[in-house]
C-alpha atoms as one frame of an Amber mdcrd trajectory, in Angstrom:
protein
 105.857 108.308 121.252 109.375 106.991 121.878 108.867 104.187 119.336 108.358
 106.529 116.386 111.201 108.822 117.498 113.549 105.915 117.947 112.826 104.486
 114.518 112.981 107.912 112.925 116.392 108.550 114.617 117.611 105.152 113.420
 116.503 106.039 109.945 118.205 109.421 109.990 121.467 107.869 111.256 121.321
 105.210 108.494 120.724 107.915 105.884 123.591 110.057 107.243 125.975 107.082
 107.088 124.758 106.068 103.626 127.311 106.398 100.844 125.271 106.829  97.717
 128.032 105.850  95.362 130.814 103.356  95.802 133.234 102.025  93.273 133.383
  98.272  92.668 136.747  96.645  92.110 136.244  97.087  88.359 135.860 100.858
  88.891 132.130 100.900  88.076 129.952 103.164  90.268 127.515 101.209  92.342
 124.548 102.580  94.248 124.418 101.103  97.785 121.831 101.467 100.522 121.962
  99.990 104.031 119.370  97.266 104.568 117.810  99.083 107.509 116.254 101.734
 105.235 114.587  99.084 103.033 113.021  96.694 105.570 109.732  97.201 107.327
 109.762  95.917 110.911 106.875  93.591 111.717 105.455  94.233 115.148 106.363
  97.923 115.144 103.578  99.880 116.848 102.954 103.510 115.957 100.263 106.134
 116.302  99.478 109.571 114.905  96.599 112.043 114.443  95.417 113.135 111.003
  92.427 114.735 109.266  90.057 112.483 107.382  89.922 113.560 103.709  87.608
 112.782 100.802  89.777 110.794  98.432  87.561 110.479  95.382  84.993 113.136
  94.461  81.476 111.752  94.372  82.392 108.526  96.103  82.252 107.370  99.677
  85.978 106.907  99.855  87.994 108.639 102.597  91.685 108.386 103.453  94.237
 110.039 105.724  97.759 111.218 104.911 100.431 109.438 106.901 102.854 111.922
 108.402 106.299 112.017 106.793 108.066 111.100 110.055 105.901 107.895 110.328
 106.759 106.982 106.698 110.412 107.628 107.391 110.367 105.387 110.541 108.883
 102.629 108.486 111.794 102.741 106.067 109.876 101.974 102.870 108.081 103.752
 100.060 106.091 100.651  99.206 102.807  99.324 100.681 102.778  98.298 104.315
 100.338  95.762 105.735  99.090  96.632 109.253  96.437  96.053 111.844  94.959
  99.489 112.575  92.494 101.109 114.918  90.826 104.518 114.470  89.898 106.282
 117.660  88.425 103.334 119.614  87.190 101.245 116.694  87.586  97.513 116.376
  90.975  96.643 114.910  91.013  96.054 111.160  93.575  94.925 108.625  94.607
  97.567 106.007  97.572  98.600 103.957  99.336 101.906 103.854  99.398 102.690
 100.148 102.095 104.831  98.453 101.066 107.901  96.483 104.530 108.966  95.266
 107.183 111.216  96.701 107.704 108.882  99.648 104.176 109.617 100.966 101.611
 107.088 102.108  97.854 107.234 102.768  95.526 104.848 104.665  91.957 104.241
 103.407  89.379 104.461 106.108  86.366 102.312 105.118  82.796 103.452 105.550
  82.135 100.804 108.222  84.944 102.166 110.372  83.779 105.768 109.894  80.267
 104.744 110.847  81.455 102.848 113.944  83.572 105.863 115.111  80.951 108.444
 114.018  83.541 110.292 111.914  83.347 111.978 108.580  85.543 113.913 106.111
  87.191 116.828 107.883  87.236 115.200 111.301  90.560 114.771 113.171  91.163
 111.129 114.061  93.749 109.173 115.998  95.243 106.092 114.270  97.105 103.351
 116.103  98.650 100.547 114.153 100.934  97.534 114.296 102.956  96.539 111.251
 102.224  92.967 110.168 104.557  90.566 108.500 103.376  90.491 104.888 104.818
  87.012 104.449 102.759  85.629 107.349  99.468  84.282 106.024  96.752  82.790
 108.262  94.198  80.955 106.116  90.761  80.845 107.795  89.555  77.295 108.437
  86.513  77.497 106.194  88.557  78.841 103.284  91.261  76.171 103.814  88.581
  73.444 103.788  87.257  74.760 100.451  90.762  75.019  98.993  91.485  71.383
 100.054  88.135  70.159  98.688  89.033  71.450  95.195  92.677  70.464  95.515
  93.947  74.050  95.081  95.528  74.705  98.496  99.038  74.417  97.047  98.110
  76.800  94.175  96.817  79.300  96.751 100.066  78.968  98.811 102.068  79.535
  95.559 100.593  83.010  95.202 102.642  85.951  96.560 101.866  86.589 100.265
 100.426  89.998  99.502  97.920  88.443  97.077  97.047  85.710  99.587  96.403
  88.362 102.319  94.324  90.437  99.949  92.105  87.529  99.108  91.683  86.673
 102.790  90.859  90.225 103.681  88.122  90.263 101.003  86.658  87.107 102.391
  86.850  88.342 106.046  85.181  91.653 105.069  81.911  89.814 104.190  79.207
  90.847 106.680  76.900  87.827 106.178  77.679  84.126 106.124  76.201  83.601
 102.661  78.306  86.540 101.264  81.391  84.953 102.851  80.505  81.643 101.171
  80.180  83.323  97.726  83.556  85.056  98.189  85.216  81.787  99.150  83.685
  80.071  96.113  84.881  82.856  93.816  88.440  82.691  95.226  88.493  78.911
  94.759  87.029  79.161  91.241  89.703  81.697  90.249  92.390  79.193  91.307
  90.736  76.355  89.386  90.750  78.196  86.049
């Protein structure tokens, strides 16, 4: 996986060249970090294998630990929006979520586990592409509803992460009537 190795090497070089403390002209100590260690690169493609874990006892909630070298290559300790694929599943949008100590996990939904016939304890292969969190594509039916209630600008004023979360919730509906209800709830929330 030359992509992961290249990004990890870039990260290690940036960390090695990092000067944690500099003195400003007034003599005050200032913490500085190179921008490359803080920016996630949209379009970056990575893959790794991991074991599917039960995340919450008594609940149908599974996740996988993201290897440290993958997290290091991403260059962030925060959430990372991505388009993922488990084994040979259909691609799905999900976020890497931070759990502290510079570690991330990825939640693997029941529908994906069912499609791939996997369960807790199984080894799975994950492929993903980092998405630009600021890029938001509003589905046509949702945009039409936003325009009808004159709240499109209010929706666009939300942070991109919140916009993408709302759209993911709408897109996750399995039936058209459920999708319609989710759109109506999202519009209603903006109206109040």
